[in-house]
N, C-alpha and C positions, 0 to 999 in steps of 0.2 A: 584574533577573532576570525572564525571561519566565515568565508564569504557565502552569501546566499545565492541560490541559483534561480533564474527566471523560469517560471513554469510555462513552457510552450509560448504561445502568443498572448498569454494573459498578463495582467499586471501583478500577479502573485509572485512573491519571492520567497523561496523555501530553503531550509537547511538541507544539506545533502543526505540526511537520513530521516525518513519519515517514521514516527513512532506509531507502531500498530496498537490499536485500542481493543483488539479482539479479546485480550486477556482480562480487561477491566470488567469486574462483575462476574468473572468466570474463575480463573485460577488466581486472580489478584483481587482481594476485597477492596473496599473503598480506601482504607488507610494505606494499604500497599500501593494502590493505584496513584494516590496523591503523592506518595513518596517518589514513585517512578517519574511522574509528570514533573514534579519539582526539580528532580535531578536532571532530567532532559532539558527543561527550560533554562536551568542554571548554566548548562553547558553550551547554551546558545541555540538549542533546538526550538523550532517554532511550527513544525508541520505534523499535525496529529491526524491519524487515519482511523475512522470508525465506520459503522454502518448501523442503520436502524434495527437490523435483525440481531446484532450482537447483544446478549448471547442467549438467543431463544432456545438453543439446543440443550441448555442446562436444565435439568428437572427443577421445577419451581420458578423458573424465569419466564418472562413473557416476551422478551425482546426489548431493546432500548436501554438495557442496563448500562452498557458502555457509554452511550450518549449522556445518560443521566449523571454518571460519575464525572465525566468531562465537564458537563455544565456546572456541576457543583464546585469543581476545582477552579474553573474560570471565574466563577462568581466570588469564591473565597479569595482568590489572588488578585482580582480586579485587573486581569491582563488580556481581556478579549481582543483588543486591537493589536496585541503582540503575537497572537497565534493564528495560524492558518488551519482551520478545521475542515477536514474533508469527511463527508459522510455519503451514504448510498441509499438508493431506493430499489425495491422490487421483491425483497425476501422477507420482510417483517410479516409474522403470522396474520396480523390484522390488515396489512397493506401489501397484498401480493400483486405483483405484475407491474406493467408499465402503461396502463391506460392513462389518458390525460387526467381523469378525475382522481385516479389513485396517486399519481405522481404529486399532484397538488396537495391532496390530503396527507400523504406521507411526509411531505416537506414541512407542512404545518406542525405535524406531530414531532418531527425531529427538532424543529425550532423550539417547541415548548420544552422538550427534554433537555436541550442544550442551553436553555435559558438565554437565548440570543435572538436578535431579529434578522440575522443573515447567516447563511452558510457560505464559507469561502469557495469550496469546491464540491460540487454535487455530482456524484456518479450514478449512472444506471448500473446496478450491481451485476445483474445477469440479463443479457439481452433477451427479449421475448419476441422471436421472429413473427409471431402471429399478430403483433401490433405494428401497424405501418410506421416507418421512421418519421413520416410527416406528423403523426399524432404525438410521438415522443418528443421530437425536437420542438414542436409547437408549444407543448406544455412547459418544457424546460425554458424556452424563450420567454414565456409569460412570467415565470418565476424570476428570471433575470431582470425583465422590465419592471417588475414589482419591487425590485431591490431585495428580494429574499435570498437570492443566490448571486454570487459574484462571477463564478465561472463554472462551466459544465464539462463533464468527462465521462468516459465509458469504461466498463470493465467486462471481461468475459463476453467478447463480441467477435464476430467473424470479420475478416477483411472486407468481405462483400457488403455486409450491413454497415460497417464503419464508413466505407466509401459512399454508400447511398446517403447516409446521414450527413456527411460533410458536403456532398453535392447539393442536397436539399437546403442546408443552411446557407451555402454560398448563393444559390439561385434566388432564395427568398429573402436574403439578407437578415437571417435570424441568428441567434446565439449559436456558436460553433464549438464543438468539442476542442479543448485545449490539451487534454491529457488522456492517457490510456493506462489502465491498471491491468497488466497481464500477469499470468502465472509464469514466472521466469526465474530460473536460478541455474547454478552449475550442473545440476543433475536433471533439470527439466527445461530443455531449450526448444523443444519442437513446437510448442504452442505459439511462441512469439516470433522466433527467428523465421525469416522467410516473408511471406506476403504481408503479415501485420506490421512487422518491423519496417519493411520497405515503405509501406503506406504511411506509417507514423513519421518516418524520415521525410518523405515527400511533402506531407501535409503540415510539417512543423509541430507535430504533437510530442509532448514530453511523456516518457514512459516512467511509471511509478510501480515497479514490480512487487507483487505480493508473494508470499512463501519464499522470500529472498534467501532464507537459510534452510529451505526444504524441511519445514516443521521441526527444525533443530538438528537435522542430520549434519548440516554444514558448520555446526559449532565444533565438531570434532569429538564430542563427548560420547558418541555412539561408536563403539569398536567391537570387533568380534569378541564374544565372551563377556561383554559387560551388560549390566541391566541399568536402565536409567528410569528414575521415578519421574514421569511426566505424563500429562494428559495427552500429549501428542506423540508418545514414544512409538506407537505402532506405525504411524505415518512416516516417522523418521527412519525406523529400523529397516523398513523394506528396501531402502537403498543400499544397506550393508550387504545384502545378498547378491548385488549385481557387480559385475566386473568394473563397470563404469564408476560405481560408487567407490570401490577400492582404489581405482586409479586416481580419482579426484582427491580422496583423502591423502594419498601419498604425495601428490603434487602440492596440496595445501600445507602439509607438514613441512615439506622442504622449503617452500617460499616463506612460510611464517617464521621458520627458524632463521633463514638467511636475512629476513628483514627485521627481526626482533619484534614481530607483530603477533597478535593472537589469531587463531584459525578463523573465527567468524569475521574478523576484520578483513582478512585477505579475501574470503569468499564474497563479502559485500563489495570490496574494492574492485573485484573482477566485474561484477554487475555494473558498478558505477562507471567503469571504463568502456562499457558497450555503447554503441551508437544509440542515440535518443534517450538513454536513461538519465533522468534528472535526480531521482532519489529513491533508492530501494526502501521497502518497508520492512521493519523488523520490530518484534514486540519483546518486552522484558517484563517478567513477573516480579522481579526484585531489582532493587537498586544495584546490587552486585553484578547483575547481568548487563548493565548499561554501558560501562566503559568500553568494552570490546566492540559494541555496536557504534558508539559515537566516534570511535577512533577512525572510522572510514572517512570522516571529513578531512583527516590529515594524512591519509596514506594513499599515495599515487603509485600504482604498480608500474614497473618498467614494461616496455613492449615485450621483452623476453618472458617476463612473469605472466603477462596476459596470454601470450601465445602458448606457453606451457600448460596453463589451466584450460585453455580452449581446446587444446589437443587431447588432454587427459579426459575431458568431458564429452568428447565427440561421440 
């Protein structure tokens, strides 16, 4: 049985791979989504990542589709206490921004869609620098005190604003961020490495990286001269054109072969080996895509493997 990891200073314990819910209600319908969620849970997975805005970008959707599907699944399986549900606020078309009033209204809307009376981990999805951190943290703290949220976290935030937020929480003895969700993977290292990672490390925050497989590029299925049928093909294919992308694929191929592992497993294992990272996020449209993601729980790269990939992706 894969051991769970403690998420920062919180009392949440999570599986080392977070299942991305961005595809639920987008490229995976309700039946496919249930199948993926079932397979993830059967493998010991308990950490589901979504957002109130998923998937408002799809014509005909209004946002909240992913939360609704997860809520129906949890109700059908009767497993609410077995899963750690993370969702986010700031981007839903009807609940834009991070004012105190909006955070509270959006949380209530998320709770209704999820069919639950608490959210395990609540992220500010995109920081809004025009809103003072005092207002944001104050509202999040009220949600925690009301029992609607167990722990709070931040995504897409600068090191400066994160530091301000933590300082305010500490000074006023209010709820404090326990995790950070940065854009971070083998071909996108600049946003997180440096000031943010250093701060997360000093402050004891767990990192839960999104785009862990670079929109699918790090699955290895994108190669020169191949076409991939995927809603995210454009985002993934741009890395093929770079020297770094090519170097990373070569290193992944070599290590995967040597370790008898699949390419996405190795890419996720590199992330899992980075300081502060608790659980990379990856999504699966089909049950067939899951095993290579779940296998990260059992693959520990050697120091040489990690160094080789770090160098290739520099």
